[in-house]
C-alpha positions in Angstrom: 76.9 111.9 108.0 74.2 112.7 111.1 71.0 114.2 110.4 68.5 114.7 113.6 65.8 114.7 110.6 64.5 112.8 107.6 64.8 115.5 104.4 66.2 116.1 101.6 70.1 117.3 101.4 71.1 119.6 98.6 74.7 119.6 97.5 76.2 122.2 95.4 80.0 122.3 93.8 81.3 125.8 92.3 83.4 125.5 89.3 86.0 128.1 88.8 84.7 131.5 88.0 81.0 130.6 88.5 78.9 130.8 92.0 77.0 128.0 93.3 73.8 126.9 91.0 71.4 124.4 90.7 73.1 123.6 87.3 76.0 122.0 89.9 74.3 120.7 92.2 72.1 117.4 93.1 69.4 116.3 96.3 69.9 113.4 97.9 67.3 112.2 100.3 69.1 111.3 103.9 67.3 109.6 106.8 67.3 110.6 110.4 70.1 109.1 111.7 74.0 108.7 110.6 73.7 108.4 106.7 76.9 107.9 104.0 76.7 110.4 100.8 78.1 109.5 97.9 78.2 112.4 94.9 80.0 112.0 91.4 81.1 115.5 90.2 80.5 115.7 86.4 83.9 114.9 84.0 83.5 118.3 82.4 84.6 119.7 85.8 88.4 119.4 86.0 88.6 121.7 88.9 86.0 122.6 91.5 86.6 125.7 93.9 83.8 125.3 96.4 81.5 122.8 98.1 78.3 123.6 99.8 75.8 120.9 101.2 72.7 122.7 102.4 70.8 119.6 105.3 67.4 118.9 105.1 65.1 121.7 106.6 65.9 122.6 109.9 68.0 120.0 111.0 71.0 119.6 112.8 74.0 117.8 111.4 77.5 116.7 112.0 79.6 116.3 109.2 82.1 113.5 109.8 84.3 113.4 107.0 84.6 114.5 103.4 86.9 112.9 101.0 87.5 114.1 97.5 89.3 111.4 95.0 90.0 111.9 91.4 91.4 109.9 88.9 
């Protein structure tokens, strides 16, 4: 990901039959420029129906790649 501002990225995952909530989110600090983000999905979530990435306030971001890996 490339961010135009330093700040905090909030990443949400959405379990089946639920909406996005703070319960299933993580705040990740990022610096201006290109950064790699890593997020572990809790084991109790065998499936997710969506991912939402909120960039730092007023930042322009470019998501270069998103990889989901499972066992």
